[in-house]
C-alpha positions in Angstrom: -18.9 18.5 18.4 -20.4 15.4 16.8 -18.1 12.4 16.1 -18.8 10.4 13.0 -17.8 6.7 13.1 -15.8 5.5 10.1 -16.6 2.0 8.9 -13.5 0.5 7.2 -13.4 -2.3 4.7 -10.1 -4.0 4.0 -10.1 -5.4 0.4 -7.4 -7.7 -1.0 -8.2 -6.6 -4.5 -5.7 -8.7 -6.4 -3.3 -11.6 -5.8 -0.9 -10.2 -8.4 2.4 -8.7 -7.2 5.7 -7.8 -8.9 7.8 -8.4 -5.8 8.6 -11.5 -3.8 9.3 -10.1 -0.3 10.8 -12.5 2.2 8.3 -11.6 4.9 5.1 -11.4 2.8 2.2 -12.6 4.9 -0.1 -13.0 1.9 2.3 -15.1 -0.2 0.1 -18.1 0.1 -2.8 -16.2 -1.6 -0.4 -14.9 -4.2 1.2 -18.2 -5.0 -2.0 -20.3 -5.1 -4.3 -17.6 -6.5 -6.8 -17.9 -3.6 -8.4 -14.5 -4.4 -11.8 -14.3 -5.8 -12.1 -14.3 -9.6 -11.8 -10.8 -10.9 -14.7 -9.7 -13.0 -13.6 -7.1 -15.6 -17.2 -5.8 -15.9 -17.5 -2.1 -15.0 -21.1 -2.8 -14.1 -20.0 -5.4 -11.6 -17.5 -3.0 -10.0 -20.2 -0.4 -9.7 -22.6 -2.9 -8.2 -20.0 -4.1 -5.7 -19.1 -0.6 -4.5 -22.8 0.2 -4.2 -23.3 -2.9 -2.0 -20.3 -1.8 0.1 -21.9 1.6 0.5 -25.3 0.2 1.3 -23.7 -1.9 4.1 -22.6 1.3 5.7 -18.9 1.3 4.9 -17.4 4.8 4.5 -13.8 3.9 3.8 -12.1 1.2 1.6 -8.4 0.3 2.1 -7.0 -1.6 -0.9 -4.4 -4.2 -0.4 -3.1 -7.3 -2.3 -0.9 -8.5 -3.8 0.0 -5.1 -5.3 -3.2 -3.1 -5.8 -1.7 -1.0 -8.6 -1.5 -4.1 -10.7 -5.3 -4.6 -10.7 -6.3 -3.5 -14.3 -9.5 -1.7 -13.1 -8.0 0.0 -10.0 -9.0 3.5 -11.2 -12.6 2.4 -11.8 -12.8 1.1 -8.2 -11.5 4.4 -7.0 -13.9 6.3 -9.3 -17.0 4.5 -8.1 -15.9 4.7 -4.5 -15.7 8.4 -4.8 -19.1 8.5 -6.6 -20.7 6.7 -3.6 -18.9 9.0 -1.1 -16.5 6.3 0.1 -13.0 7.5 0.9 -10.1 5.3 -0.3 -6.6 4.4 0.7 -4.0 2.1 -0.8 -1.2 -0.1 0.4 1.5 -0.3 -2.3 5.1 -1.5 -2.5 5.8 1.8 -4.2 7.6 0.4 -7.3 4.7 1.4 -9.7 4.2 4.9 -8.4 5.2 6.6 -11.7 4.5 10.3 -12.2 1.3 9.5 -14.2 0.1 7.0 -11.6 0.6 9.5 -8.8 -1.3 12.2 -10.7 -4.2 9.7 -11.4 -4.4 8.6 -7.8 -4.7 12.2 -6.7 -7.3 12.9 -9.4 -9.3 9.9 -8.1 -9.2 11.5 -4.6 -7.2 8.8 -2.8 -6.9 10.0 0.8 -3.9 8.1 1.9 -1.1 6.1 0.2 0.7 3.6 2.4 4.1 2.7 1.0 6.1 -0.3 2.3 9.8 0.1 2.9 11.8 -2.3 5.2 14.9 -0.4 5.9 16.4 3.0 6.3 19.2 2.1 4.1 19.4 0.2 0.8 21.1 -2.9 2.1 18.5 -3.6 4.8 15.5 -3.0 2.6 16.8 -4.8 -0.5 17.6 -8.0 1.4 13.9 -8.3 2.0 12.3 -6.7 -1.0 14.8 -7.2 -3.8 17.8 -5.6 -5.4 17.3 -2.0 -6.5 13.9 -1.6 -4.8 15.0 0.9 -2.2 16.3 3.4 -4.7 13.3 2.9 -7.0 10.8 3.4 -4.2 12.5 6.3 -2.5 12.8 8.1 -5.9 9.0 7.5 -6.4 8.1 8.8 -3.0 10.1 12.0 -3.6 8.2 12.4 -6.9 4.8 11.7 -5.2 5.6 14.3 -2.5 6.4 16.9 -5.1 3.2 16.1 -7.1 1.1 16.2 -3.9 2.4 19.7 -3.1 2.0 20.8 -6.7 -1.7 19.8 -6.8 -2.2 21.0 -3.1 -3.8 17.5 -2.6 -5.3 16.5 0.7 -3.3 13.3 0.7 -1.4 11.6 3.5 1.7 9.6 2.6 2.5 6.9 5.1 5.6 4.7 5.4 5.0 1.2 6.6 8.0 -0.6 8.1 8.1 -4.1 9.5 10.8 -4.6 12.2 13.1 -7.5 11.5 16.5 -8.8 12.7 17.9 -7.2 9.5 16.7 -3.6 10.0 16.5 -3.4 13.8 20.1 -1.9 14.3 19.2 1.1 12.1 15.4 1.3 12.6 15.7 4.7 14.3 17.0 6.1 11.1 13.6 5.5 9.5 12.5 8.8 11.1 15.2 10.8 9.4 14.5 9.1 6.0 10.8 9.8 6.4 11.4 13.5 7.0 13.7 13.7 4.0 11.1 12.0 1.8 8.2 14.2 2.8 6.4 11.4 4.7 3.4 12.4 6.9 3.0 9.2 8.9 5.4 6.4 9.9 3.9 3.0 10.9 6.3 0.6 12.4 4.9 -2.9 13.0 6.0 -6.3 14.1 6.6 -9.3 11.8 3.5 -11.4 11.0 4.4 -15.1 11.3 2.5 -16.0 8.2 3.3 -16.9 4.6 6.9 -16.3 3.5 8.0 -15.1 6.9 7.6 -18.6 8.2 10.2 -19.8 5.7 12.8 -17.1 6.8 12.5 -17.0 10.5 16.2 -17.4 11.2 16.9 -14.3 9.1 14.0 -12.1 10.1 12.6 -12.9 13.5 13.8 -11.0 16.6 
């Protein structure tokens, strides 16, 4: 059996975000707008993706900010597919409406990584904002149903940052993930960057 190496490109595609999470490691970029100027030209996006392909990258992982707020996100996905580059997205999950889920599947996204920072509403919403837990879990349920309906080859991953807030109930994430139809659970440590540095007493273990 021949093994094929996957060359990954991590791309902070936008500084825009609709949440202000207490532990956001990219908050400096978001607040000061340190991302590159976003050219709205489709020709430029196609040219950029072609250069990425020519450099040997076979996979693009889109981050932010919130990637789904980038106005030309679907064009990026379309051209990536055209150049045989697989794609995945990190999202806070709040914008995963039914139509967005269907479009992401249509554009052949291979994996959607959704951030959630607690197995219960109280833990998550302290960090991500009031009402976010219910909104995101409802959207994940919808995404899982749409994935099954379209028989899509899509992995749904739950990304959880361990903090002092959620640690006592962190084991319950597995139960929640099973109920939501999650394929992968990624539990990571707190990055001591950005907003996290401002809330160490609350978050750091």
